[in-house]
C-alpha positions in Angstrom: 13.3 -28.6 -4.5 13.0 -27.0 -1.3 10.2 -24.6 -1.1 10.2 -21.6 1.4 7.0 -19.4 2.0 7.3 -16.4 3.9 5.1 -16.4 7.0 3.9 -13.0 5.9 3.2 -13.3 2.7 -0.4 -12.1 1.8 -2.9 -10.2 3.1 -2.2 -8.0 5.7 -4.6 -6.7 8.6 -5.9 -3.5 6.7 -6.4 -5.3 3.4 -8.0 -8.4 4.9 -10.2 -5.9 6.9 -11.0 -4.0 3.7 -12.2 -6.8 1.6 -14.1 -8.4 4.1 -16.0 -5.1 4.5 -16.9 -5.2 1.3 -18.5 -8.9 1.3 -20.0 -8.2 4.3 -21.8 -5.4 2.4 -22.7 -7.5 -0.6 -24.2 -10.1 1.9 -26.1 -7.2 3.7 -27.0 -5.5 0.8 -28.4 -2.4 2.9 -27.6 0.6 0.7 -28.7 -0.3 -2.4 -26.1 -0.6 -5.4 -22.7 -0.7 -3.9 -19.4 1.2 -5.0 -15.9 1.3 -4.4 -13.9 4.5 -4.8 -11.1 3.4 -6.4 -10.3 0.0 -6.2 -10.7 -1.3 -2.9 -7.2 -2.8 -2.7 -4.4 -3.5 -5.9 -5.4 -6.7 -7.2 -7.2 -7.4 -10.2 -8.3 -10.9 -9.1 -10.1 -9.8 -6.0 -11.7 -6.7 -7.7 -13.0 -9.2 -11.0 -14.5 -11.1 -8.3 -16.4 -8.2 -6.4 -17.5 -7.0 -10.0 -19.2 -10.1 -10.7 -20.9 -9.9 -7.6 -22.0 -6.4 -8.7 -19.8 -4.2 -6.9 -18.8 -1.0 -9.4 -15.2 0.6 -9.0 -15.8 4.6 -9.1 -12.4 5.9 -10.5 -12.8 9.7 -10.7 -14.2 12.6 -8.8 -16.7 13.4 -11.7 -17.9 9.9 -11.0 -18.2 10.1 -7.6 -20.3 13.9 -8.0 -22.6 12.3 -10.0 -24.0 9.6 -7.7 -26.9 10.1 -6.5 -27.8 6.5 -4.7 -25.9 3.6 -3.3 -23.2 3.2 -0.8 -19.6 4.0 -1.4 -17.0 2.1 0.2 -13.7 3.9 0.9 -10.6 1.6 0.2 -8.1 0.6 2.4 -5.7 3.5 1.0 -7.6 5.9 2.1 -9.0 9.4 1.0 -8.5 13.2 1.3 -10.9 14.5 3.7 -12.8 16.4 1.0 -14.0 13.4 -0.1 -15.9 12.7 2.7 -17.1 15.9 2.9 -18.4 15.4 -0.3 -20.1 12.1 0.3 -22.1 13.7 3.4 -23.1 16.9 1.5 -24.7 14.8 -1.0 -25.8 12.4 1.5 -24.7 9.2 0.3 -23.7 6.4 2.7 -20.6 5.5 3.0 -18.6 2.8 5.1 -15.0 4.0 6.0 -12.5 1.1 4.7 -9.4 3.0 5.4 -6.7 0.8 7.4 -6.3 1.9 10.4 -2.6 2.6 10.8 -3.6 4.5 7.2 -6.1 6.5 9.4 -3.6 7.2 12.1 -1.3 9.2 9.7 -4.7 11.3 8.7 -5.0 12.3 12.4 -1.5 13.4 12.7 -1.1 15.3 9.5 -4.2 16.9 10.6 -3.1 17.9 13.8 0.1 18.8 13.2 -0.9 21.2 10.3 -3.3 22.8 12.6 -0.5 23.5 15.2 2.0 25.2 12.1 4.1 22.5 11.2 4.7 22.0 7.4 4.3 18.5 6.6 6.6 16.0 4.5 5.3 12.9 3.1 7.9 10.0 3.0 6.2 8.0 -0.1 5.1 8.0 -4.0 3.1 10.8 -4.8 0.9 9.6 -7.3 -0.2 6.5 -5.1 -3.2 7.2 -3.7 -2.3 6.8 0.1 -0.2 9.4 -0.7 -3.0 11.3 -1.8 -5.2 10.7 0.7 -2.9 11.9 3.0 -2.0 15.0 1.5 -5.7 15.7 1.6 -5.7 15.8 5.5 -2.9 18.4 5.8 -4.2 22.1 6.7 -1.2 23.9 5.7 1.8 23.2 3.0 2.7 19.8 2.0 5.9 18.4 0.6 6.1 14.8 -0.9 9.6 13.5 -1.4 10.2 10.3 -2.6 14.3 9.7 -3.3 17.8 11.3 -1.9 17.7 14.0 -4.6 14.3 15.4 -3.7 15.4 15.2 -0.2 18.7 17.2 -1.0 16.3 19.9 -2.8 13.9 20.2 0.0 14.4 23.7 1.4 12.1 26.3 3.6 12.8 30.2 4.0 12.1 29.9 7.9 15.0 27.5 9.0 13.0 27.8 12.7 10.0 26.1 10.9 8.7 23.1 12.4 8.6 20.4 10.4 6.5 17.2 10.9 7.8 14.0 8.7 5.6 11.0 8.1 6.0 8.2 5.8 3.2 5.9 3.7 2.8 2.7 5.0 4.5 0.5 2.8 7.6 2.5 1.8 11.0 0.8 2.2 12.2 1.5 5.9 15.7 1.9 5.0 15.0 4.4 2.6 13.1 6.3 4.9 16.0 6.4 7.5 18.2 7.2 4.5 16.1 10.4 3.4 15.0 11.2 7.1 18.8 11.8 7.8 19.2 14.1 5.1 16.2 16.5 6.0 17.1 16.6 9.6 20.6 17.7 8.8 19.0 21.0 7.6 18.7 22.2 10.9 14.9 22.7 10.9 12.7 22.3 14.0 11.7 18.6 13.1 9.4 15.7 14.5 9.7 12.4 12.5 6.8 10.1 12.9 7.7 6.6 11.5 4.5 5.7 10.3 5.7 2.3 8.0 3.2 -0.2 9.1 5.2 -3.0 11.3 3.8 -5.5 9.0 5.4 -4.3 6.3 8.5 -3.8 8.0 8.5 -7.2 9.2 7.6 -8.5 5.5 10.3 -6.8 3.9 12.8 -8.0 6.6 11.7 -11.6 6.2 11.7 -11.5 2.3 15.4 -10.2 2.2 16.3 -13.1 4.5 14.9 -16.0 2.8 16.4 -14.2 -0.5 19.6 -14.2 0.6 19.7 -18.2 0.8 17.7 -19.5 -2.0 18.4 -19.8 -5.8 15.6 -18.0 -6.7 12.8 -16.0 -5.3 9.6 -15.6 -6.6 7.4 -12.3 -5.5 3.5 -12.7 -6.0 1.5 -9.8 -6.3 -0.4 -7.0 -8.7 2.0 -5.0 -10.6 0.3 -1.6 -9.4 0.7 -3.0 -5.8 3.3 -0.2 -4.0 4.6 -2.6 -1.4 5.0 -5.9 -3.7 7.0 -3.4 -6.0 9.1 -2.7 -3.0 9.3 -6.5 -2.2 10.3 -7.3 -5.9 13.5 -4.7 -5.4 14.4 -6.3 -1.8 14.5 -9.6 -2.9 16.4 -8.3 -5.9 19.3 -6.9 -3.9 19.9 -10.2 -2.5 18.8 -12.8 -5.1 19.9 -12.5 -8.7 16.7 -15.0 -10.0 14.0 -12.8 -8.4 10.7 -13.3 -10.3 7.8 -11.1 -10.1 4.5 -12.8 -10.7 0.7 -11.7 -10.4 -0.6 -15.5 -10.8 0.6 -18.8 -11.8 -0.4 -18.2 -15.2 2.9 -16.1 -14.8 4.8 -18.6 -13.8 8.5 -19.4 -16.3 9.0 -23.0 -14.8 12.1 -23.1 -17.3 13.8 -20.2 -15.2 13.4 -22.6 -11.7 15.0 -25.7 -13.4 18.5 -25.0 -12.4 17.9 -24.0 -9.0 17.7 -26.1 -5.7 15.7 -23.8 -3.3 13.2 -21.5 -4.3 11.9 -18.4 -1.8 8.2 -17.3 -1.9 6.5 -13.9 -0.9 3.5 -12.0 -1.9 2.5 -8.5 -1.6 -0.1 -7.4 1.2 -3.0 -7.3 -1.3 -2.1 -11.3 -2.6 -5.1 -13.4 -1.9 -4.2 -17.2 0.1 -5.5 -18.5 -3.0 -2.8 -17.4 -5.5 -0.1 -18.1 -2.7 -1.3 -21.5 -2.5 -1.1 -22.1 -6.5 2.2 -21.1 -6.7 3.6 -22.9 -3.4 2.1 -26.3 -4.7 3.0 -26.2 -8.1 6.5 -25.4 -7.4 6.4 -27.9 -4.7 4.8 -30.5 -7.3 6.5 -30.1 -10.3 10.5 -29.6 -9.3 
């Protein structure tokens, strides 16, 4: 069987940086106990390993507010400005591991909203990255995820300046579609495509591989937004597309009737898991 592994599969720059930041803090032991505000990335395998090394995940604002010691690491998805303010007021040491591409969106949203723009974020409103971005705006914000929401978007002042940004892992083609709908409404609009280049490249490569193989395997945590989008893109190009978190989720019977298999993985999937899946498929089929 021929196996084609995507060159872009696995940790992106921002995720790699965030994970390495936690392990460096574990090694340095500079600030007592180590916490992350939310999972550092969306991958249960990584979170499990960090927990074994004493890193505790704080999942709620109440848990953060009750903290009196230690070091808090801000995850790759970023947080609202108010969280940084809270930690500063409490005198809690924190390390900001926000992806630099996400941090750039925070700065854009802060600046544009201070200048009077109505901010529109293209993305999933329940995703922590989008919630963090929203928390840097100094004025009104709308979050738009689909065409219906884009069609429904309306402001009383047609001359209102509107700044459109995107969740870094949003589907590029969908972003373009939603921007086109909003643009037709006639507002004074500025569109900033803040989809990460690595995300766009990963999606395009995955689509290309899926279009020429008999089966496609997408590896990543079920909570990973970018992996979910990879699965959606690959499913459109290849009928036999399978979403797994680890090798243990792979149903080998699904691959017995195909001659070529493609493999890609989300930005928060460790290389170890990708290699396990790739080697197993190569050896056993």
